[in-house]
Steps between C-alpha positions, in 0.01 A plus 500: 500500500752360761735215501560531881417202724131423553423547872429171655220624711331650191525179312350299796210745539427515126481108482276504801276785372460322160476162657779387260796336662698486170433874382811695426577866487669560159556878539412809702429852385531761774345850499527753786171607655422822704457456866727370771453791738585276800843469379480200258419489130235341276546348158298313233630162414375345188579131508535285197392149607522151347246252631432165321675616195278812471638852535307764702552815691431605852519874641586552867576787719825466678565686823823517677569695816836633544470748792839593636424710791238579760393282797135508400554342164768264604423141378181643335540324162570164677206552720271562204617195320461287818154620556397392145670169540384411853184684566316539166254213569409633850461871414118544425551772231568504137876509443717521186528155318862434592664260278830472665712656776863488599457605863873532594556732219165685533395420154133456395339401165129564463229530229421852398193669665184562307438886437447671832365835634786767503661532836813655654636521861268798559200497291294237310188500268308308753130549596348442848417145406868436424597641838234285684612189321875559586420550877284178484805327349722615786240373755493169324876465506527597865225274599687199327803527728332667814720441805656174359807490730692258284517735194828688605670171588380322176602790266782689680588703199169713539578843616410560869492885506379521871692211641821351382577778227376797707835615631686502162203658324464768751865595496495515116172693487606738775819578318310572191254724658765695674681566165170607327435739784847641521535538123131613441457211255121530504246415234127456467514172713753592759395856575667690790193422717483136429881452535484674840233257617685199365819616683321509832397145453852404373671644800261338749337198340410311816146637539407418142659149516317422826179599332569286205603199711171520698309334217517184287753435224461372143640482157532844333565598149715770636469754219121509425505812280337575166802400296497143632139404432427461124121545456380353170189351341294810583580469868421122507865399553748623735866362469694556807877519413829638627523305824851619570392625855281205593497500872376350823357774714190676624232586251520868581853497329324491161498857388229679320572616150568872500237615248178314483215604273174523717429416865687233686274208607526378843638134510316237703604515865702172599326282748703348794551187305607664172400762240147460346526447122273702287193310375520391148188687406563831685675691220839489652658217310279442213330726235225436242608332186833379658402130482785306347774760559814316587877503485771258575676459834865509580664160472761309697834461335780269598 
């Protein structure tokens, strides 16, 4: 247990979540959790609550980003907190149930996820139906914000990897690739061949940027890999989390996971007015026996 001050943002969020304006947090028990590969850390917070004279408990997952270096992750923890606070009710995907955020500090408190299929950065226990459903989710997300010119002005904290943030990201990435090449710091992902190709792009990015700018812009998850989609309830539920790299940019920016089991389905081709959303009965977004599968959405927090 801890006697440290109760975070004000957490108390406000818990009261709103419980719909109990007078609820109090009596004590907090913290337990570190594995994870935090992006530079932050995770912990389980077990709250002891007092509400209307009764004592109860609530377990939350606490996420705090503390990235100290690297242009790509600069401001990432604050960006994720702001995404949940400001965009949760507009993102048409299942998100973590966020109880509270402290955006300035990059702190997030959310309900634990249900048991999900194993996944890492490079591999996941997904089947072809999971892959199709994830691609359909991305199409739905991109369609919801397709060419909405006001998006970067309304939410200026979104990453703009091909526009406002392109120069600093390119400088940082180029320096990293040069070091990998010079010191032969290769691995299964950044092989010598792939590093050489990336260096060509990093040294002369104009052709790539021109091609990306030729199309529409939309809201991007920014890191749509295996590790950031929790697939639960037999594939009926996909929780999209880790929005640290949420961005405004071209849909092609969303990379394909590096190791997908089975063939890659071709997504629907966008029409001039916007991307066609997969039909609800075509097998992309729904599966048999998935009726009633649901999960909470992120929540606003003052």
